[in-house]
Phi, psi and omega in degrees: 000131181259151177224163181296147185296339179296341179259006185300124185275000179056052178255135181304135175096351178282148180273145172237148188228153163250144178167166181273343177199172180294342179258000179230074183266130183251343182200150182225147174220174179235129179280129186271356182079001184241016182090004183234153173248138178253121186221138176275115186268291180203177184298323183287320185272334183071207179270128186244150176252116183233145179299137181288127171229127183303327183292344181278346188230156182249326185218165174220161178198162172270141180293119190290337185264005175268132181303162192312316179225030172258158183195155158264170176291170189300315180300318183295319178299320182297326187247008175064031170241178184234160176299326179295319177297315180302315180292324178296321178296313178303310184298317181297310183293323179294324178296333180268321187265321176071017180223115185298323178298316181296316180295315181297317179296321178292315181296324178300322177290319178297322178296316179297325182282314192227000187059025179064027177262116187292332181256025183288119173264135179312130188307318182300330182275340169301316180287313184298318183267348181068035182231144168284170177304316182293318181297319179297312181298314180299320181292323175293315182298318184269001173087002180281341174247117188250004184260018184307313186287335189248000188276354178065018179272127175298137184211143171084186184308314184263007184049053177303132188234313184295145187301319182293323181286320178291323177298318179294322178298313182295317179298322179293318179299317179297317180297327180274358183055044182234157173298147178295343179259013181285130185296311183298320178297316182294323177297317179295321179294317179303314180292321177298315180298316179296317182298320187269329187237345183228049184301323180294322177295313181297317178299320179297316181298329180283347187232004183292161180239012176203155177295319181300316179299316180294315182299317183292325179291323177292316181300312189268342185239350181237304179283311176051059175288174181298324182249114176240025184290180186302318182295322178291318177301316181295315182297313183291323176294326177296318175300315180298320180298325177301316179290323178298313180297327184280323190242337184298129181089351177265126182289166181294349179262023182304328182293345177265004173104000181284156181222171173280186180273007179293163180299133181260125175266173186226140177223124186236144180302150179282333181263141175276158173287149185255345185223163178221138175215115185301330183292344180277346183301132178156187178258136181236152173244141176288137181263002176201167172298125196225134174289139160258128187243166179287343180199192183269139178102154184291345178284347180278151183292141176280134178267322183195156173254123181262123180299154175306134180094000179288137178267133177230159181248140174237138182251024175100355185266143182198170171225131179272138177216122181054039176080006181244134176280125171259109185283138177271104191240168184222143176203146168256115190224126182052043176066023172234131177269114181253138170227115184194194186254134171235142179296123185297341179299331184250025176237131180243124182289137182266000000 
């Protein structure tokens, strides 16, 4: 159900729309809860982060296919990828490259190309071919679409376009008995391609000393879009810096609450817990991407989105709402110590 933007509650994860009516929607974005909207613009611009202005949007709605209190982060909802996928990409590439600057610069470019969506078909070809990303991928996988290598459509994490590269991607997917849109397969193919055909780029990524340096080598020697000018360099390095700030120095076990030695800040829920039960004390894992909120209920502000499989600690405190226990939990995540409420339905005690 859509409502007028004048009633928008500015809650993380809600959709915002442009259009002349609720039945004539022309564009969609996702509000991040941080004063910004994340929106996929076009192939050249990729997914952009823009300051929220009520005048830019006409309607808002809650995403109907997201479970009651599960979520990906705002950017992920906008581009149909997940925080867990993003972290998996970082971990895989870091394991191969071993240099946080290099990984961040590469990821910033992949984000600009595909928003980190493995089955992303270039927008112009969605229209030209009359297919969604999924329909295109399924048709390639089942053999009913045979022009994958020759159609010049950008596809996948790196928006592979040239016939020789797409042919190699498809052959690799078949050899791995995986969908051509499978994330793990594409990551392995990307590294294989770099190792075999872009060795100078890979060597640079392993030895760079800045995100900008890494980003520019990927931009100009691997992705090579039509525009590699200063504004594009700045934008892509900015995307990369976001990943560096988020993951550099955080071990692969960040989901269990570990942190680097950097200064840890603290964020605590505005509402106190109302009840205590000693039997609840323990460590829990999230069973879905899950909001931690300032209080109980979806009307409360989101503090952070915890990826599926994240470990949190509860010391017995909770608040019941509509027959569901909202556990008052704690985690140090990405160098921030959070204490807040998570819906107990999506927490499993370890």
